[in-house]
N, C-alpha and C positions, 0 to 999 in steps of 0.2 A: 504494500500500500504506500502511495506517495502523497505527501501533503505539503502545504506552504505555511510558513510562520514568519512573523516579523519579530526581530530580536535585536538587542543591543549587544554588539560584539566588543568585548573589553580587551581581548588579546588572542593570540594564536601561536601554535608551534607546529613544527613538522620535522620529520626525519625520513630520509631516503638513503639507504645504504645497506651494507652487509655487516651483520653482527660478528663477534669473534668466533662463534660456532658455525659461521657460514650461512646462517639464515638471512634471506633478503627481506628487508623491511621497507614499506612505502606507506607512511601514515601521516595523518594530520589531525589536529585537535583545535577546536574553537572554544574560547572561554566566553560563555553567554551569561548575561545578567538575568537573574530570576528572582522572584519574590520569595522571601523566607516564609514558611508557614508560621503565622503569628501565634505567639503564646505569651505568657507572662515574662518569659526570659528570651524570646526571640522576636525580632521585628526588623523590617527594612529589606535590603537586597543582599544578594551574594552572587558569586559566579559559579557556574557548573560547566564541566568539561563535556563537549559534544564531539564524538568521533566523526571524522570525515572519511569519505570513500578512499582517499589517498592524499598524498602531499600536494598534488596539483591544485587542490581547492585552496589551501593556505598560500601556496606560491603566488597565486593570482591576487592575493590581498596584501602582499608585502609592502607595496608602495603607498598604501593608505595610511591616514592618520587615525590613531585609535583614541577613544572609542568611536564607533559609528553604528548607525542603524542599518540593518540589512534584511532583505527578504530571503529566507532560507528555504531551499527545497530539501525535504527530509523524506527518507524512505524507512519504512518499518520492516525489520527482518527478524526471523526467528530460526534458531537452530533446532528447535523442538525441545531439547533438554535444558538449555540455559535460558529459556524465556525470550522475550522480545527485546530488541535493541533499536534505537534510532540512529541513523547514519546520515550525515549531511552530504548531499550529492551536488549541491549548487548554492552559490551565494551571489546575490545581486545587491551591491551597496545602494542605499536609498538616501541617506542623509548623514552628514558629519555632525558630531556633537562636540560642543566646546565643553571640555571637562575642567571644572574649577577645582584646583588643588589648594589645600591649605586655607580654605575659606571658613 
């Protein structure tokens, strides 16, 4: 199943290469702002990691200023035994955000 979502992207990382054991890795991760489930001791926002289909998703975002708002294309996948996972297969930047630090 594929769906679209709008999110604030706070950061990203990627790795493309070979591990010491010879395993080839091609991965990307976006750090997306989400609401904390409010309680007496938790409130506000935090970031959650969202896996990407591969490093090319993040590579295309290297030139941008963070944070920014984007439309994400997300696919839902299941291995059957490990449950369902979301994977980002596309990112369309929508709007830059002026991040106020130290205010």
